[in-house]
N, C-alpha and C positions, 0 to 999 in steps of 0.2 A: 417543451424541451425538445431540441432537434432530434429527427429520426436519423439513425445511422448504426454503425457497428457498436454493439455494446461494449464497455470497457470490462476487461476481465482482471480480476486480482491476481497478482503474481503469487505462485505457490512455492513454499520453501523446498519442495521436494525437487525443484528445477535447479537448485544451487549445488555446487560442488565444494570440496575442501579448499580449492584454490580460488574460488569465486563465491564466498559465502554471502555477498550482498547484492541488493539490486536498488536502482534509483528510480523512484517515481518523480516525473516532473509535475508542476502544478496542474497542467492540463489534465493529467491522468488523474491526480489526486481529486480535482473537482468532478471530473468525469464519473469517478467511482462514488464519490459522495452524492452528487445529484442523482445518479441512476438508483442508488441505494436508498434514497430518502425522498425521491419524487419532487425535487426542488430545484432551484437554479442559483446556487451560490456562485458568486463571481470571484471570491477571494479565499485563500487558504487562512481562515481565522481560526481562533482557538477551538471553537466547536467542531470544526472540520477536522483539526489535528486530533482532538479527543476521539472522535468517531473513527478515524483511520486508525489510530493505535489500538484501539478496542478490537476493531474487526481483523487487523493484521495478527494480533495476539490469539484470536480465536482460532485462526487457521495454522498457527504453529510458528510464526516470526517471533524471534525472541527480542530483538531490539528494534525500535523505531525512533529516528533522530531526524528532527526537522532543521534544515538549513536553507535560508533564503528561498522559501517557497517549494522546496524540494523535500522528499522524504527519502531517507535510506533506510531499507528494511534489511535486517541482518540475522544471521544465526551465529552464536558463540560457539556452539558445538554442533557437529553434524553426527547424526546417527545412522549407522549402516547395518542392515539386517544380515543375518548369517544364513 
């Protein structure tokens, strides 16, 4: 695996009510997957999608939608502390 800057999973806390989604390009999806699994996947296949969705939901993303090799992570409700 190439050495470089590690990929960081986007966090839902960085989203706002006007921008509740973020898009991950296939390069980012594969970077996160390969980094988290010490492997070298080359395509966003079903096992990569399942892994990404599970990891995203663990950290608080509510929706994960895959479209043409990209993933849209989203929040359907935003929670603000008092």
